[in-house]
C-alpha positions in Angstrom: -62.4 -72.6 77.2 -63.4 -69.0 76.9 -61.9 -66.4 79.2 -63.9 -66.0 82.4 -63.3 -62.2 82.3 -65.8 -61.8 79.5 -68.7 -62.8 81.8 -70.0 -60.4 84.4 -73.1 -60.8 86.6 -72.6 -57.7 88.7 -71.1 -56.5 91.9 -70.8 -59.0 94.8 -70.4 -62.0 92.5 -67.2 -63.8 91.3 -67.3 -65.9 88.2 -65.7 -69.3 88.9 -66.0 -71.0 85.5 -67.6 -70.6 82.1 -68.0 -73.5 79.8 -70.1 -74.5 76.8 -72.0 -77.7 77.3 -73.6 -78.9 74.1 -75.7 -76.0 72.9 -75.8 -74.0 76.1 -73.4 -72.0 78.3 -73.0 -72.9 82.0 -71.7 -70.1 84.2 -70.6 -71.1 87.7 -70.5 -68.1 90.1 -70.4 -67.4 93.8 -71.4 -64.5 96.0 -68.7 -62.8 97.9 -68.6 -60.7 101.0 -70.5 -60.7 104.3 -74.3 -61.0 104.7 -76.8 -58.6 106.2 -79.8 -60.0 108.1 -83.0 -58.9 106.2 -84.9 -58.7 109.6 -82.6 -56.8 111.9 -80.0 -55.4 109.5 -77.0 -56.7 111.5 -74.0 -57.6 109.4 -72.7 -61.2 109.8 -69.4 -62.9 108.9 -70.5 -66.2 110.5 -71.1 -68.5 107.5 -73.6 -71.3 108.0 -73.3 -73.0 104.6 -74.2 -72.6 101.0 -77.3 -72.5 98.9 -77.2 -73.0 95.1 -79.6 -71.4 92.6 -79.9 -72.0 88.8 -80.9 -68.9 86.8 -81.7 -68.3 83.2 -79.7 -65.4 81.8 -79.6 -63.7 78.4 -78.3 -65.8 75.5 -74.6 -65.5 74.5 -73.4 -66.2 71.0 -76.9 -67.4 70.2 -76.8 -70.1 72.9 -78.9 -70.3 76.1 -77.1 -69.3 79.3 -77.6 -71.0 82.7 -76.0 -69.4 85.8 -75.2 -71.8 88.7 -75.0 -69.3 91.5 -73.7 -70.3 94.9 -75.1 -68.0 97.7 -73.8 -68.0 101.3 -76.0 -68.9 104.2 -75.3 -66.9 107.3 -76.1 -67.0 111.0 -77.6 -63.9 112.4 -75.4 -62.9 115.4 -78.1 -60.6 117.0 -79.6 -62.5 120.0 -82.7 -60.4 119.9 -83.4 -61.3 116.2 -85.9 -64.1 115.6 -84.2 -65.1 112.3 -81.4 -67.6 112.9 -80.1 -68.0 109.4 -80.5 -66.1 106.1 -79.1 -66.4 102.6 -77.2 -63.6 100.8 -79.5 -61.5 98.7 -78.4 -60.0 95.4 -81.4 -58.0 94.2 -79.5 -56.5 91.3 -79.0 -60.0 89.9 -82.1 -61.9 90.8 -85.0 -61.5 93.2 -85.8 -64.0 96.0 -86.9 -67.4 94.5 -86.6 -66.1 90.9 -85.7 -68.5 88.1 -84.4 -65.7 85.8 -81.8 -62.9 86.2 -83.2 -59.4 86.4 -81.9 -58.8 82.8 -84.1 -61.6 81.4 -87.1 -60.6 83.6 -86.9 -57.0 82.2 -86.8 -58.2 78.6 -89.8 -60.6 79.2 -91.7 -57.7 80.9 -91.0 -55.4 77.9 -92.2 -58.0 75.4 -95.4 -58.8 77.4 -96.1 -55.1 77.8 -95.7 -54.5 74.1 -98.3 -57.1 73.2 -101.8 -55.9 72.3 -104.6 -58.0 73.8 -107.7 -58.3 71.6 -111.0 -59.4 73.0 
């Protein structure tokens, strides 16, 4: 197994495991820290559970990379807030409901932008 320290997704994420499965890499990671409610802005340390996302990342050593990212679900502790639970957001890594990391999304955007469309 390769050292986990060679992988980095960014701040707020801890790499749990990195292994090569066949022709692709599988990176297991988890969000760390407390959550902040997107509606009221109140910080929460009351964990409600976990949510798992699978994201396509940039290739490594010529092989596709899939990131299995565990995000915490939190309870909003503000009684006046209508949102009861929310999931940790990591916009520097991936947007809400995204299937790719920000790094891959930027590369795809640049490639599409560089194409000329002929009518």
